[in-house]
C-alpha positions, -999 to 999 in steps of 0.1 A, spaced: 287 685 843 309 673 813 323 700 789 309 700 752 346 692 739 350 666 762 318 645 752 325 652 713 359 640 721 342 608 732 324 601 703 352 607 678 373 583 699 340 557 694 338 562 663 374 561 652 380 596 644 356 592 612 329 621 624 330 653 612 325 686 629 287 684 621 282 650 635 297 657 666 281 688 673 247 671 666 252 640 685 268 662 719 237 679 718 215 646 715 233 631 743 227 661 761 191 660 752 188 623 765 206 628 798 174 649 811 152 616 808 181 591 816 201 605 840 180 632 856 200 663 846 218 679 816 253 666 805 270 697 795 272 731 808 281 747 771 257 775 756 235 759 729 218 780 701 193 780 672 217 785 642 203 778 607 214 741 603 199 736 640 211 734 674 249 744 681 272 747 708 290 776 698 322 765 724 323 735 702 320 747 668 348 776 671 371 744 682 362 722 656 351 742 626 385 742 606 378 704 595 349 713 575 332 682 560 363 661 575 364 640 602 381 655 633 413 633 638 428 652 666 420 649 702 397 680 715 394 676 755 429 673 779 407 673 808 392 650 830 375 622 815 340 616 813 325 603 846 316 566 843 274 579 841 282 604 815 303 580 793 275 549 795 249 577 784 275 586 753 282 552 741 244 542 742 237 575 720 265 567 699 251 530 694 216 546 688 227 577 662 264 572 651 257 558 617 239 589 607 251 617 585 254 653 594 230 657 571 204 632 587 214 647 623 209 679 609 173 671 600 163 650 631 172 679 652 153 706 640 123 698 631 88 716 638 84 714 676 114 708 683 135 731 709 155 745 680 123 754 661 108 771 689 144 790 697 147 798 657 112 818 656 124 837 682 157 849 660 187 836 643 215 824 670 186 825 701 198 804 730 182 768 732 176 764 772 177 732 792 143 733 796 132 733 766 155 705 755 146 687 789 111 691 781 114 674 744 134 646 754 114 641 784 82 636 759 103 619 734 108 590 761 74 591 773 61 585 738 86 553 733 77 539 765 39 540 764 44 526 730 35 488 725 63 466 720 63 439 693 
């Protein structure tokens, strides 16, 4: 599994240093979610919690919070690079969601019935488990697969 910082750093690179902390946190979460149906397992091993504005990876939040609403323009990860299949997933998520604002990503990740919603009802900063995330993204993937193409 990759670290959340490695995934966020790759998103930062793909964007040309144009993503804010909110965008990086949400994109990392979304990539982790899509990893279940597309790769058969999670992408990151970091804890994910339900915060007021959606799912948050606390370790990532604390490393980038000082940028506030400004783009993160410094390298975050100095360890091993992402494995090729991890990088491929991150690129696909960036292509699909990279143009979304932080607010749009936040809205997307904390709708009714999402893992965030379920955990938030249990209490502030409740953990969002991989099982919850996997079930949600597998369901979305199955719904998309069942939709007729035009």
